[in-house]
N, C-alpha and C positions, 0 to 999 in steps of 0.2 A: 563460487567454489566449483571445483571439478569433482564430479561424482560419477562413479560407476555402479550400475545395478546389474547383478548377475542373475539372470532368470527373467523372462518376460511373460510370466503367467499373470494372474489377476493382481496379486500384490506388487509384483515387479513393475508391471506396466503403469499401474496407477501411481506408484511411488515415483518412478522415473519421470513421468509426465508432470506430476505436481511439483517435484523439485525443480524441473526446468521452468515451470511457470513462475517460480519465485526468482528467476534470473540465473540459476546455476547452469553450468554446462554439463550435460548428462549423456553418458554413453551406456546403452543397455546391451548386455551381452547374452546371447542364447546359442545353444549348440544345434538348434533346429534351423537349417538353411532356408527351408520354405517359409517358416514363420518370419525370420529376419527379412527375407526378400519382400514379403507382403508388407511388413512394417515400413521398410524403406520406400515402398511405393505409395505409402499413405493409407494403407488398408488396415483398419482395426481388427485385431484378432480376438477381442472379447467384447461383450456388450455391457456397457456401464453408462447410465444417463449422464450427459455433460462432459464425459471424458473426451469425446471426439473433437469438441471445440478446442480444448486445451492441446490435444495431440496435434491437430492441424496447425495451430498457431506456432507451437514450439518447434515442430519439424521444419516449417517454412523459415523460421528465424534461425535455424541451425543450432539451437540450444539442445535439441533432442535428436540423437542419432543412434544407429544400431549396427552391431557387428557380431560375427560368429567367433571372432578371435579374442580370447581372454587377454592375451598379451597386449593387443591393441587397445582393448577396453580399459585396462587398469593402468596403463603406463604413466599417465599424468594425474591419476585420481588421488585426491586427499582422503576421500571416504569411499569404501567399497562395500556396497550392500549385497548380502546374500539373500535373495528372494527365491528360494528353491523349494520344490515340493518335499513334504515330509509325510508321505502316505502311511496309513496304518499297516503294520505287519499283521500276520495271522493271529498273533497274540494281543493285538490292540496297541502295541508300542509304536512310537513314531520311527519310521525308517530314515536314518540319517545318511544313507549312502551318497546321495547327491551333494549334500552340504560338505561332507568330509572329503568327497572326491575333488570338489572345487578347492577346498582348503589345501589339500595336498598340492594341487596345481599352482595355487597362489604362492606357496612357499618356494616353488621352483621358478616363478615368473617375476615376483616383485623386485623392483630395482631401487625403491626408496620407501621411506616411512609412509604408512597409511593406517587409517582406522578401518578395521574389518568389522562390519556390523551384521549380526544375525537378525535379519528382518523376519525370517520364517518363524513359525510357531514351533518351538523346540523344547524338549524335556529339560528339566533341571540338570545342570552339569554339562550341557552341550558346549558352552563357551570354552570350557576347559579342554574338551576334545578337539574343538576347532583350533584352539591355540597350539595344542600339541602337534596337530597335523601340519600346521603352517611352519612351526618351529623346526620340524624335522628336516626341512630343506632350506629355510630362509637364511639369507645372509644380511638382511637389513632389520632394523627395529620395526615393530608394529604393535598395535593394541587391538584386542578383540572386545567388542561391545555387544550387549544384548539390547535390542530396541524393538520390542514386539509391536506388531501393528494391531490397531483396533478399528478396522474398516468394516462397515456394513455394506453388503452388496445392495446396489440400488441407490445408495447415497454416499458412496465411497469418496467421491471428489470433495463433497462438503466435509466429510469426516476428516479427510487428510488436510484440507486447507484451513479448517476451523476446529482443531482437535480439542476435546474436553481436557486432555492431558497428554503429555509425551513422557513415556517411561524409558529411561536410559540406564542400563546396568553396566557400570564400569567403576573401578577404583583408581583409574588413571587420570590425573589432573590434566594431562595433555589432551587425552581423548575427550574429557568433559568440555574443555574450551572449544574444541572443534565442533562437537555436537551442539553446543550452545549457539555457535555462529550459524550452523546449518539450519537450526529450527527457529532462530530468532524471528524471521518474517511471519512465521505461522502462529506465534504466541504473543503477538503485540498487544492483544486485548487483555493479557494478564493470566491466561490459562497456564498452568504450571508445566515446566519441564522437571520431572521428578527423577532425581539421581539416586541410585541405590546400587547394591552389589549385583553381580551378574546372575547369581542363582535366584535372588528374590525377583528380579525382572522376569526371568524365565517362568517362575511360578505365578507371577501376577497375571500373565496372559491366560494360562490354563485356569486359574482361579476365577477370573472374570467370566470367561465363556461358560465354565461349568456352573457358576452361580446363576447366570441367565438361563441356561438350559434347565436348571432346577426350578427356577421361577415359572417357566413355561409349563413344565411337567406338573408342578403343584396345582396350577390353575386347571390343567386338564383333569387331574384327579378330583378337584372340587367340582368341575363340570359333570363328571361321571357320577359323583355323589348327588349332585343337584337333581339329576334325572330320576334317581331312585326316591329322593326325599320330597320331590314336588316343588323344589325351589327353582328360581331362574338365575342362571349363572351371570347373565348380563347385569342384573341388579346387584348381585354379590360383587362382581368386578368393580362396579362404580362405587359400591360401599366401602371396599377396602382400598381402592386406588386413590381415593382422596386423602388417605392417611399419608402424611409426608414421610413417615418412616418406611412406607412400602413403595409409594409412587405408582404412577399410572401405566408405565411402560412394561411390556412383556407379560401382560395379564390377560391377553385375549386367548380364550380356549380354542382348540382346534384339533387337527389330526396329527399333531406331533411336529417336532423340529426336524430339519434336514439340512442340506447344504454341505459346504466344504469344511466348515469350522466346528460347529457344535458337536456333531457325532464323533468326529476324529479326536477333538480335544478332550472330550469327556472320557473317551476310551483311553487316551494316552495318560491322562491324570490318574485314572484307575490303575493303569499299569505301573505308573510311578509309585503309587501308594503300595502296591503289592511288592515292588522291589525293596521298599523300606519296611516291609512286614507290618503295614498298617491296613486294617480292615475298614475301608471307606464305605460304610453301609449306605449312606445317603446317595452316593454316586452310583452304586450298584442298582439301587431302586430307580433312579432317574433313567438309566439305560433300559431297564426292564419295562418300565411303564411306557416309555416312548416307543419302544419296538411294538408294543401291543396297540398303542394309540393310533399308529399310522393306518391300520386297517379296521378301525373302530366302526366304520360305516358298513363294512361287508356283511355282518350278521343282519343288519337292518334291511339291506338290499335283498338278501336271500329270503328273509321272512316275508317281505312285501310280495315276492313272487312265489310264495309257498315252497321255498327251498329248491326251485327249479329255474336255473338261469340258462340252461342250454338253449341256444337259438335266440336268446334275447339280445337286443342291441342296447348297449349302455354308452351314452355320450359323456365325455369328461371335459370339463372346462378347467384349464390350468394344469401345466406340467412342471414348471419350474418350482423349486422348493419355496420360493417367495416371489412376490411381484417385483417388477423392475430389474429382473435379471434373467439370463438364459441358462442359469446353473441348475442342472437336474440331479446333482450328486445327493444321494440319500433322500430324494424327493418322495413324499408320500404317494404321489401319483404312480410312480414306478411299482410300488408294492401293491397298489390297488389294481393296476392293469394286470399284473401277474395273477392276482387272486381271481379276477373276473374271467380271465382266459382259462385258468385252471378249472373254473366252474362251467366252462362251455359257452360263455357269453362272447359276443362280438363287441369290439370296442372301437369307438370313433372319438378322436381327440382333437382339441384345439388349444393353442397357447399363442399369445402375441409374439413371443421371442424364442421360445425353447423348442420349437418343432424340429429344427435341424439337429439339435443335440439328441432328441429322442430317436430320430431316424437312425443316427449313428449307433445308438445304444441297443435298440430293439428291432430296427429294420421294418419289415412289412407285417409285423405281427398285429398291428392295429391299422385302422384307416385314418388318414390325415385329412381334416377338413380345412377349407380355405377361410372359413369364418366361424364365429361362435354359433351363428344361426344355422349354417350348413351342417355343423356337427350334430345338431339335435333333430334334424329332419328325419322323421320316421323312427326315431329312437324310442325305446320303451321307458327310459328314465334318464335323468340328468344327474351327474355327480359333479360337485364343485370341489376342486383340490387346492386352488391358489386364488388369493383374493386380489386379482387384477382389478384396477379401477373400472374398466369397461364392463366388468361383470356386476357391478354394484347397482346400476340402475338400468336394467335391460328392458326390452319390450315384452312384458309378460303375456300380452295377448298373442304375440308371435310365438312365444315359447309354448303356450298352451295349445296353439293350433298345430305346431310342428311335432310335439311329442304324442306318442300313442296313448300314454298315460300321463296325466298332469301331476307328476311326482318329481320332487327334487330332493336329493340327498346332499346337504350343504355342509362340508367339512370346515367351513370358515365363518359360519354365522353371518352371512352377508345381508340377510333380509329380515324385515320386521314380521313378527308372527301374525299380527292382526291383518297386515296387508296381504300376506299369503292366504290367510283364511278368507278374506274378502274376494280374492281373485280365484278362489276355488281350487287351490293346489293342496295336495298332500305334501307336507314339508317336514323333513327330518333335519335337525341341526344338532349342535353339541351343547349339552347342559341345559336345554330348554324343552318345553313340552312339545309333543308331536302335534302338528296341525293335520287333521284328517278332513279331506274334502267331502 
């Protein structure tokens, strides 16, 4: 099939590359000439494990190409995906200006029938707005479909190629048949393509992400209670995670969720609820708790240094909001860096992939280390913000020798309490007892 993908951000580039991998001819369209030129030269513009291999193979085979021209990109397309940003507005609602702008252009440009697919995460009712924007100028038939993505950064290629389910919102039989053909190679093992109306599909994405955000936040609340009650959240997590009704995933306590999806989608669902005069109390609590959880370690750090951080050097391991990505959007590390600097501390940071993005975001406000061990050399304490695999089994003797104080503030519960005690560290984690050297 001939497929166009408008937008080469995270969702667009992963989707376009993976559709090409199943044999489709894919043209990705972007209005950023520098980005398109880089992609044409074979340079990836995002970091996602495994994507580079598929990208190289399909660009070399000519199945995956790039252009800045919308007219060129869609002229032969049977399916046109809109993978455009929907950033939160000041009131938390999703900003649809990019999607509706392209929809307006599509109406002026389309020369034959195509299925227009909202791949971006969009509020309930967006498909109707897109349909109206295209119809205002269109001279050909078309269908608008909602097809939300369920990609996890760090494992997005696997998620796309082996989806748990594919949700397609359309009441057009013609569009259904086309979407069935497009997704057939990806659901050969029997995972479902679930067809529903457009509004339900749009709601499904927000409901899924908000439920997962709620699950994370609930465990963080349990962890906070465990600290006061003398319980160990790791034991509690194992005890409830083996219940098949609950499941093991998204039960790890920490310093809150971040990234490009959960914060934005929870806010947007809350805004939708407000528009329909519904008081979504659980969602409000999720946002409030998560905001506070991100800097949960700060009072512990201040207490350890008797309230005086001025002149102290704090090392941070992990800047991305999660491992296996360079995405720093709403990352807890950003909030902790800001709090540390406000208190007068010097900050040294290291992350395997996200350093360049942090430099673009905050510049020279922190010192950038070349390795995890360089970051802690002479530091007064270590804070861990992201659970990268290389942080899980470090050389503790090297850490102890490098730090001025053998103290670790671990926002991701990477280490065993008894091991930390045996190695003589003062160790703070989430929902577990404090280990005092």
